[in-house]
N, C-alpha and C positions, 0 to 999 in steps of 0.2 A: 504494500500500500504506500502511496505517495501522499504526504501531507501538502496541502495547498491552501491559499487564502485569497480572497478578493474583497474589495471595498466598493460600495456604491454610494452615491450622493444624489439627491433629487429634491426639487421643490415642486410639490403638487400644486397645480393651479385650479381655479374654479372651473375653467373649461375642461380640464382633464377629469375633474370630479363629476362634471355633468355627463361626460362620455361614459364613465364607469357606471353612473346611475342608470343610464339607458341600457347598458349591457346587463347589469345585475337586477334591475327592477327594485332595488332597495330604496324606499322613499322615507326612511326614518328621518325625522326632522333634524336630528343632530348632524346628519350628513348632507342634507339638502336645503336647510332653512337657516340662513345666517342670523336672523332675528331670534329664532328659537334657541339656537346654539349659544348665542350671547347671553340670553336670559337664563338659561339652565346651567351652562358650564362656564360662563364668564370669558368666552373666547370665540374665535371664528369656528366655522364648521369643522367637524372631525373628518379626517381622511379615512376612507374605507380601509379596514385592516387587510382585507383580501387584495386591495390594490397595492398596499405596501408589500404583501407577500409576493405578489407577482413581480415587483421590482427586485426583490431578493433573489428570485430565480435567475435574473440577469447576471447577478454576481456569481451565482453558482455555475452558470453556463460558462463563464470565463474560467472557473476553476477546473471544470470537467472537460471542456472542449466540445466540439460539435458532435462527436459520436457517442457522448455519454448522456444518460438520462438521470433525472432526480428520482431517487428511490424513496426518500422521506424528507420531511422538513418540520422543524420545531421552531416556533416563534413565540416570543413574549412581548407584550406591549405594556411596559410599566407606566407609561403616561400617553395621553392621546397625541397623535400627530395632527396638526391643524393645517388647513389650507394656507399656503404661503410660507409655512415653516420650511427651512432647509434642513432636511434630515438625511441620515445615512446609516449604514450598518456595515459590519464586517462579517464575512462568511468564511468559515473554515470547513474544509471537507477532506475526505480521503478518496483518492482515486486508485483504483486497482491497477497494478502493473499489468501490461499486456505481454 
């Protein structure tokens, strides 16, 4: 097994959130209503956790390469990512030697 790592950084925009809303169908007000999100959580809308997970797969694709697939993924969200936040993460993985 070869150890590898990758880092990703991304700022989610309102337009990207709207696209993901259309794909997922998730209309929870914390994700799609800025006024509600401000009133309830004191900040901007929250980025879909699954959208963040999909960004993480980009980092893992860099680790594994084009001919590898993701077998499992474990994520933790200790605090909400909000629209406009610049967020990132580090991914570590093990790639089988061929």
